[in-house]
N, C-alpha and C positions, 0 to 999 in steps of 0.2 A: 147693306149699308157699309161703306168702307171704313168709317171711323168707329163703328159700333163695338168691335172686339178689342179696342185699345185697353180697356180695363182688364181683359183676360190675358193678354200677352205681356210678357215682361220685356221692357225696353232696356237695352244695354246702355250703361252710362259711359261717357267718354273716359278714357284712361286716367286722366288727371283727377277725376272725381271719385274713383274707387277708394274705399276705406277712408272716407272723408273724416269721420270721427274716430281718431286713433286713441283718444283719451281712455277709452274703456280697456283696451288691451295694452296700453302703455306706449303705443307709438310703433312706427315702423322700425326695422332693424337699423336703418340709417339714423333715424332720430335718436334711438337709444345709444348707438355707438358715439355719435357726436356729443350727446349729453354727457356720456361717461368721460369722454376726452376732456371736455370743459371742466367737469367735476374734478378730475385728477389734477388739471393745471391750476385750478383755483386752490385746491387743497395744498398743492405744492407751494404756491405763492404764500399762503397763510403759514405754513410750517417754516418757511425761510424768512418770514417777516418782511416780505416785499411790499406790503401795503402799509404805508406809514400813516397810521391814524391812532391816536391814543386809546380810543375805545376798542378798536380791533386788536391792538397790541395787548390790551389789558384782559382779554378774554380768550379762552380756549374755544374755538369755533369748529363745529363739524359741518361738513357739506354732504348731507345724505343723498341728495338727488338734484339733477338738473333735467328739466323737461324742455324739450325743443318743440317749437311749432313745426307743422308739417313742411313748411318751406324753409326751415332752418334759419329764419331771420329774427326769431325771438327766442331767447333762452330765459326760462324762469328758474332761478337758482334758489334752492331751499337751503337755508342755513339754520343752525341752532347753536347758541352759546351753551356750553356745558353747564348743567345745573338749571338751565332755563331762565337765568337772571338777565335783566337788562335787554330783553329782546328788541324793544322799540329803539333803544339807543344803538344797538348793533346794526339793525336795518338802516337807520339813519346814517350811520358811519359808512356802510357799504354804498348807500345812495350818494353820499358826498364823494366817494372815490370811484363811482361808476365809470367815468370816462377813462381813468387809468386802467381799471380792471378790464374793460372792453378792449382797450388797445393791446394789453398784454395777452389776452385770449386770442385776439386776431393775429398777433405775432407768433404765438406758440402753436395754435391749431390751424392747420392748413385748410381754410374754407374759402369759397368764392367771395362771400360777404361776411363781414364781421357782424354777428348777431347783436341786435339790441338786447340789453340784459335788464332784468328786474329781479329784485331780491324779495323773498318771502320767508316768513318763519315756518319751519317745519313743525306741524302740529301732530304728526303721527304718534309720537310718544304719549301725548295727552289723550288722544283718541284711544290708543291701546289701553291706557290706564283706566279710562272711563268704561270701556267694555269689560275689562277685568273686574272692576267693582260691581258692574251689573251682574256678571256671572256669579259673584259671591253673595248676592242678595239672598235672603231667606226664600223668597218666592221662586227664584230660579233653582235654588238648591232643592226645594221640595219637589219641583217638577222633575229634576234629574233623579231624585230618590224614587219617585213614582215610576220612572222608566226602568229602573233596576229591578223592581218587583215584578214587572210584566214579563 
């Protein structure tokens, strides 16, 4: 039967579908490179005070990461106000200035299309702190002490 061995043979995917889910590895080299370029430009804009918004100007803001979609048409920009204060207000301020930021990124980074941008709070520090607290709990410490005895 001609179709009976389809389950046993591996069919090749078209080239554009390879590595479709890049989120596990962080993305392709091109996605990483473009994300880093955008991150640098936004950090430069923040350090020079190019974004004229009282909320943004009142905070020291870090830009730890920019994640690009596979087609480079969407940039998710992770920001964090130092100290973790006023996160919602900072995101709202960036959203108010999204058009200006997108235009500046398009002007400064040479891409075929200016990516849509969205801003998110970077929660990696909170997650790292949560894991650190878990590792210091009595139960985990007793497990670790038990491994030393073996």
